[in-house]
Each structure stands twice: as structure tokens, then as C-alpha cells.
C-alpha positions in Angstrom: 8.1 -4.1 -39.8 7.4 -3.5 -36.1 4.9 -0.9 -34.9 5.4 1.3 -31.9 2.9 0.5 -29.2 1.1 3.5 -27.7 1.1 2.2 -24.2 -1.1 4.3 -21.8 -0.2 5.1 -18.2 -1.4 2.4 -15.7 -2.6 4.9 -13.2 -4.5 7.0 -15.7 -6.4 3.9 -17.0 -7.0 1.9 -13.8 -7.6 4.9 -11.6 -9.3 7.2 -14.0 -11.1 9.8 -11.9 -14.2 9.7 -13.9 -14.7 6.0 -13.1 -13.0 6.1 -9.7 -13.4 9.6 -8.3 -11.5 10.7 -5.2 -13.2 10.0 -1.9 -12.7 10.7 1.8 -11.3 7.2 2.4 -7.6 8.1 1.9 -7.8 10.8 4.6 -9.6 8.5 7.0 -7.1 5.7 6.4 -4.0 7.9 6.8 -5.5 9.5 10.0 -6.1 6.0 11.4 -2.6 4.8 10.5 -0.9 7.9 12.0 -2.8 7.3 15.3 -2.3 3.5 15.3 1.4 3.6 14.6 2.0 6.8 16.6 3.6 8.6 13.7 4.8 12.1 14.5 4.5 15.4 12.7 7.7 16.2 10.7 8.7 12.6 10.1 9.8 11.9 6.5 7.4 9.4 4.9 7.8 7.8 1.4 4.7 6.7 -0.3 6.1 3.8 -2.5 4.0 3.4 -5.6 2.0 6.6 -4.7 -0.3 6.4 -7.8 -2.7 9.4 -7.8 -1.2 10.7 -4.6 -4.3 10.7 -2.4 -2.7 8.7 0.4 0.5 10.8 0.3 -1.7 13.9 0.5 -3.4 12.4 3.5 -0.2 11.8 5.4 0.9 15.4 4.6 -2.3 16.7 6.0 -1.5 14.8 9.2 1.7 16.8 9.5 4.3 14.4 8.0 6.8 15.4 5.4 5.8 13.5 2.3 7.7 12.1 -0.7 6.4 9.9 -3.4 7.8 7.6 -6.1 5.9 5.7 -8.9 6.2 4.8 -12.5 3.6 7.5 -13.1 3.9 11.2 -12.2 0.1 11.5 -11.7 0.5 12.3 -8.0 2.0 15.7 -8.9 -1.6 17.0 -9.5 -2.6 16.4 -5.9 0.8 16.7 -4.2 2.3 19.7 -5.8 4.3 20.6 -2.7 5.8 17.1 -2.2 8.7 15.7 -4.1 7.4 13.1 -6.6 10.0 11.0 -8.5 9.4 8.7 -11.4 11.1 5.4 -11.4 10.8 1.8 -12.8 10.2 0.1 -9.4 10.5 -3.3 -11.0 13.9 -2.9 -12.5 15.7 0.1 -10.9 16.9 0.8 -7.3 14.8 3.3 -5.5 16.2 6.8 -6.3 17.2 7.7 -2.8 20.3 7.4 -0.6 20.6 4.9 2.2 18.7 5.7 5.4 16.6 8.5 4.0 13.1 8.0 5.5 11.5 7.5 8.9 8.4 5.8 7.5 7.7 4.0 4.2 4.1 3.2 3.2 2.8 1.2 0.3 -0.7 0.3 -0.6 -1.5 -2.3 -3.3 2.0 -2.4 -4.5 4.0 -5.5 -3.5 1.6 -7.8 -5.3 2.5 -6.2 -8.7 6.0 -7.6 -8.7 7.5 -11.0 -9.9 10.2 -10.6 -7.3 8.8 -8.4 -4.5 11.7 -9.4 -2.2 13.9 -7.0 -4.3 11.6 -4.2 -3.5 11.6 -5.2 0.2 15.4 -5.1 0.2 15.3 -1.6 -1.3 12.8 -0.5 1.4 15.3 -1.8 4.0 18.1 0.2 2.4 16.4 3.6 2.3 14.6 3.3 5.6 16.3 4.8 8.7 17.5 2.4 11.4 14.5 2.2 13.8 12.2 3.2 10.9 8.8 1.7 10.2 7.4 0.2 7.0 3.6 -0.1 6.6 2.2 -2.2 3.7 -1.2 -3.1 2.5 -1.8 -5.8 -0.1 -4.8 -8.0 -1.1 -5.4 -11.1 1.1 -5.1 -14.0 -1.3 -7.2 -16.3 0.8 -10.1 -13.9 0.6 -9.8 -12.5 -2.9 -8.3 -15.3 -5.0 -11.4 -15.4 -7.2 -10.9 -11.8 -8.2 -7.1 -11.3 -7.7 -6.1 -11.7 -11.3 -8.9 -9.4 -12.6 -6.0 -6.9 -12.5 -3.7 -8.4 -15.0 -0.7 -6.7 -13.5 -1.0 -8.7 -10.3 2.0 -11.1 -10.1 2.5 -12.3 -6.5 -0.3 -13.1 -4.1 0.2 -12.9 -0.3 -1.2 -14.5 2.8 -0.6 -13.4 6.4 2.3 -15.8 6.7 4.0 -15.0 3.4 3.8 -11.3 4.0 5.4 -11.7 7.4 8.0 -14.0 6.1 9.2 -11.7 3.3 10.0 -9.0 5.8 11.5 -11.4 8.4 13.8 -13.0 5.8 15.0 -9.6 4.6 16.1 -8.4 8.1 13.2 -6.6 9.6 12.1 -7.0 13.2 8.8 -6.6 15.0 7.0 -7.9 12.0 3.2 -8.1 12.2 0.5 -8.8 9.6 -3.3 -9.1 9.9 -6.4 -9.2 7.8 -7.9 -5.8 7.4 -11.2 -4.5 6.0 -11.3 -1.1 4.5 -14.4 0.0 6.4 -13.7 2.9 8.8 -16.5 1.9 11.1 -14.8 -1.4 11.8 -11.6 0.4 12.9 -13.7 2.0 15.7 -15.9 -1.1 16.4 -13.7 -4.2 15.7 -16.4 -6.5 16.9 -18.4 -5.7 13.7 -15.8 -7.7 11.7 -17.8 -10.8 12.5 -20.9 -9.3 10.9 -18.8 -8.1 7.9 -17.4 -11.5 7.5 -20.8 -13.1 7.5 -22.0 -10.6 4.9 -19.0 -11.5 2.7 -19.9 -15.2 2.9 -23.6 -14.9 2.0 -23.7 -12.1 -0.5 -23.3 -13.1 -4.2 -20.4 -11.4 -6.0 -22.6 -9.5 -8.4 -24.0 -7.4 -5.6 -20.7 -6.1 -4.4 -20.7 -3.2 -6.8 -24.0 -1.9 -5.4 -22.8 -1.5 -1.8 -19.5 -0.3 -0.3 -20.2 -2.3 2.8 -20.5 -5.5 0.8 -17.6 -4.8 -1.5 -15.1 -4.0 1.3 -16.4 -6.9 3.4 -15.3 -9.2 0.5 -12.2 -7.4 -0.6 -10.1 -8.1 2.5 -6.6 -6.6 2.6 -3.5 -7.5 4.6 -2.0 -4.8 6.8 1.5 -5.3 7.9 4.2 -3.4 9.8 7.9 -4.0 10.4 10.9 -2.1 11.8 14.4 -1.8 10.5 16.6 -2.8 13.5 18.9 -0.1 14.8 21.8 -2.5 15.2 21.8 -3.5 11.6 20.7 -6.4 9.4 23.6 -8.8 9.9 24.3 -8.4 13.6 
């Protein structure tokens, strides 16, 4: 006789607010991205895999019109004025019509899929011609020793593979780079050299005691790409 498994929501377990309380970081990051990519107030942005909703809320605070989709509905608590839809991102098409959004953002999402190219194809479909996709995913070369500490991680990315997945699926103006989640480095990029040195010489066990050390080690990849106005196959 089989027993029903009482499976808990991924977001509620991994991002439990008692263990991982909300911080100012989402607001700082979204403000940075809005300025860097010259996003405009009133643009429709989809937070793909929006989780708790703190980044979606950050974009809304910057004046964008926010939408979120995730397997969890946890974001409704923070983003009560935004439309949050629940969807199985692995096995279902995104629940939106073609060409629905000006911007699509995802953070720590693509690496969770066995076939992330299917999700990239869906991003292409629901993005407006001329629209922008911004993604963040762990940098495999920097975090390979800890990547699979999250058992739901499926596909690691490097700068090249992240660029290629968007180029192969029809995007243009594709750019990817290594990115540390330390706001001071966004203002003073030359400090990346110091941060890199800290990452090399500091034992792993000390990471939990210092945000500077932790985020010097946990390097992300930041990418952007544009859906061509003339269409994918022209």
C-alpha cells in the first residue's frame, strides 16, 4: 500500500523567513538593475520564479508594473497588488499570451531545470519584440564545490553556456558576466580584485560569519538579452 507524501513547499522550507529574514538587498539590486538597463516606469515586468516576491516588490517600488509566476504562491504576502500566478515551470507553458511583457527577470531559476532551454523558449515567446530578459544564476566555476548543496540544482552554467543558451534560442545582444552580490562593488568595481582575493584565501567555514566573505565566494552570473524586433527566424 502506497502512502501519500506530505511534500512541503520549496520556498517555505529553503527561504523560511526565520532562517533567512528579508533584507534591503532586493531593493538595492532592483534599483541597480533598473538604472543599469535603463528600465522605465510603467513597463511590464515578469519575475519568473518569483519565490517570496522581494525582488518583484523591489521592481514595483521602482515604478514598474510587476507580475510574478512560481510553483509557490508565497509572493502574494509581499506583493498583494501584483498578479501572482502559480504554475509548474518545469512541465507547463508559461500562463501568458505571446508578447506580453517588456522585461523578464529571473534570479536563481534556470539552474533548477533539467532542460532550461525549454524555459528560455517560453521566455522568448512571452517577451515583447525588443523586450529585455535579465537572468542571474550561480557561476559554476566559482561555486562548484557548493552548487549541489541545493539538491534541486540540475544544470550548472558558465559565462559561455549562459550566453549560448540565449543565442541558440534566437536572442540578440546577449551579454553575460561574473557578478558579486555586494552593492559596494557595483559603485566601486575595482574592489572586485580585493573581493576575489578574499574568496581565494578565506576558508569555506568562515563564510557564514561575514557577508563580505560569503558573497565574495558565491559568485553569480548576470546576463541580459534582447528579443529581436524582426523575429526569431528572419
